[in-house]
N, C-alpha and C positions, 0 to 999 in steps of 0.2 A: 459349742456345736450344735448349728442347725437339725433338726431331725432330718431334713430334706438331703443335709450332707452324709447323713450317716446311712441312709436308705440308698444312695448310689455305692455304696464300697460291699466289698464281700465279704462273708459272715467270719471269717479266720480274721480277718482287720477287726473290726467290731468289737472279739473277745479281745485282741491287742489293746484295744483303745479300753477294754470296760476293765482291762487287770493294769492299765498305766493309770485310770481312774482311782482305783481300789487304793492302790500303794499311793497316790495322791495326797488322797482323804485321809487315808491312815498319818503320813506324814505332815499335815496340817492338823490334825489334835493333839502329834505330839507337842509341836512348837505350840501349838496354841497351849498347851497344859506349861510348857517354858515359858511365858509369854510373851513370843517373838513373830508372833502375827498381830499384824496392824489391820490387815482387811478382813474382818470374821466373812463376809458377804463371797467370798472364795470357797467356802466352805459348804456353803448352800450351794452356789454354782456348780460345784463338783458333785454334790449327792445330787443334785436336780438330772445331771447328764448320766451319770451312773443309772439313772431308775429309767431315761429315755431310753439306754440299750439296750436295760433288761425286759421295757414294754417291746422294742421292737425285735429285742431274739428270739423272746415267746409267740411275738405275731408271726416268725418265720417258722419256727417249730413248728407252730400248728396250719399252715398254710401249707408246710409239706407234709402232717396228717394227713389235713384233708385229700391232697392230690392222693396220696399216698391210698386213701379210701376212697376216693369216688373210681379211682382208676385200679381194683387189686389184677393182678399178675399180669400189668400191663397190655390189657384189652383199650380198643382205640373207640368200642362203638358199646353202648349198650346195649344189655340180652335183648331186650325188647323191639331192639329195628334188624333180628336177621329176619 
């Protein structure tokens, strides 16, 4: 999945995709140990997608913190504008 596709989704759905990808990676690792995996690049692809999702979630949390820090107590204007 492309990063621009992830950015369009709600946070809850992104977290669900992350959980699914982690399960998929776990299964791929077990299959690799058992000799069932033929396409090892699939593991790399899933790990990359997990990293992208984690980065996106970090960006979202930082953006939320920034908004709260910039606008404490729900003020709409800065104190200098009064």
